[in-house]
C-alpha positions in Angstrom: -19.3 17.4 21.7 -17.5 14.5 21.5 -14.9 13.4 19.4 -15.0 11.1 17.0 -12.4 8.5 16.1 -12.3 6.2 13.1 -9.7 3.6 13.0 -9.2 1.5 10.2 -6.4 -1.3 9.5 -5.7 -2.8 6.7 -2.5 -5.6 5.6 0.0 -3.5 4.0 2.7 -6.4 3.7 2.4 -10.1 4.5 4.4 -8.9 7.6 2.6 -5.6 8.8 -0.3 -3.7 8.8 -1.5 0.0 7.8 -3.4 1.9 10.3 -5.0 5.1 9.5 -6.8 7.0 12.3 -9.4 10.0 12.0 -10.3 12.3 14.3 -13.6 13.8 13.6 -13.1 12.8 9.7 -9.0 14.2 9.3 -6.5 11.8 9.2 -4.0 12.6 11.8 -1.9 9.8 10.8 -0.9 6.7 8.6 1.3 4.1 10.4 2.8 0.5 9.4 2.2 -1.8 12.6 4.5 -4.5 12.6 2.3 -7.5 13.4 4.8 -10.5 12.6 8.2 -9.7 13.8 8.0 -7.3 16.1 4.5 -8.3 17.3 3.5 -4.4 17.7 0.0 -3.0 18.7 -2.4 -0.4 17.2 -3.0 1.1 20.7 0.1 2.5 21.5 0.2 4.7 17.9 -3.3 5.5 17.8 -3.5 7.0 21.2 -0.5 9.5 20.4 -1.5 9.9 17.0 -4.9 11.4 19.1 -2.9 13.7 21.0 -2.0 12.1 23.8 1.2 13.1 24.9 2.7 9.3 25.7 1.5 6.2 26.8 2.9 4.1 29.6 2.7 0.4 29.3 3.8 -1.2 32.9 4.1 -5.0 33.4 3.8 -6.9 36.3 6.9 -6.6 37.6 6.5 -2.9 37.6 8.8 -2.3 34.4 7.7 0.6 32.3 8.2 1.5 28.6 7.1 4.9 27.2 6.1 5.6 23.8 5.4 8.6 22.5 5.5 11.1 19.5 9.1 10.4 19.5 9.1 6.7 18.9 5.9 7.3 16.5 8.3 9.2 14.3 11.5 6.9 14.5 8.5 4.3 13.2 8.9 6.9 10.1 4.7 7.1 9.4 3.5 7.4 5.9 1.2 10.6 7.5 1.4 12.4 10.6 -0.4 15.6 11.0 1.5 16.4 13.8 1.0 17.3 17.6 -2.5 18.8 18.7 -2.7 22.3 19.9 -3.9 21.0 22.9 -2.5 18.1 24.9 -4.5 15.3 26.3 -2.2 13.9 28.4 -0.5 10.8 30.0 -2.3 7.5 29.5 -1.1 4.6 31.6 -1.8 1.1 31.0 -0.6 -1.4 33.4 -0.6 -5.4 33.0 -2.1 -7.5 36.1 -3.5 -10.9 36.7 -7.5 -11.2 37.4 -7.9 -14.0 40.1 -11.9 -13.9 39.4 -11.5 -13.7 35.7 -8.8 -15.4 35.5 -7.2 -13.9 33.0 -4.7 -11.0 32.2 -6.0 -7.6 32.5 -4.9 -3.8 31.6 -5.5 -1.1 34.0 -6.2 1.9 32.4 -5.4 5.4 33.8 -5.7 9.4 32.2 -3.6 11.5 33.9 -3.6 9.8 36.9 -7.4 9.1 37.5 -8.0 5.2 37.3 -10.7 4.3 34.7 -12.1 0.8 34.2 -9.5 -1.9 32.8 -9.9 -3.7 30.0 -8.7 -7.1 28.2 -5.0 -7.3 27.8 -4.9 -8.6 24.0 -3.6 -4.6 23.0 -5.7 -5.1 19.6 -8.2 -2.7 18.1 -11.2 -4.2 20.2 -8.9 -3.0 23.4 -8.2 0.4 21.7 -12.0 0.7 21.1 -13.0 0.2 24.7 -10.0 2.5 25.8 -11.3 5.2 23.7 -14.8 5.0 24.8 -13.6 5.3 28.5 -11.8 8.3 27.2 -14.9 10.1 26.0 -14.5 9.6 22.3 -17.4 8.6 20.4 -15.7 5.7 17.9 -17.4 5.8 14.7 -15.8 3.2 12.9 -13.3 0.4 13.4 -12.6 -2.3 10.9 -9.9 -4.8 11.9 -8.7 -6.6 8.4 -9.3 -10.2 10.6 -12.9 -9.0 11.3 -14.0 -7.4 7.8 -12.5 -10.8 5.8 
């Protein structure tokens, strides 16, 4: 049976959104995403809330940023259910230019196994595509921009 994920983004303040992540109907976390000043993405914290050890974001020059539960806790989530009993491993998102598509893409890897690339916007649409590739059933994704 596939795990079911629900992601909800709502405006928390004029500077940030509030993201709630549910796994199989149980809230895994509620975090503030600073969308204005820091231009944060919901992708990295959502994957960590869903039980991945870390997410590595690699730019075109090879510079790597690691996001883990320590980073999530540093941002003081309103709720964090803690790590899952069994780890889901490591996600790597590598930015690259696609000549045929004439746009930036993110190559997705899970524990070193390459999956399909997704658009490089790092928004909830990108998150949904990543989750489906990882075998989750996405039951609900609500982005305030689309819901309005």
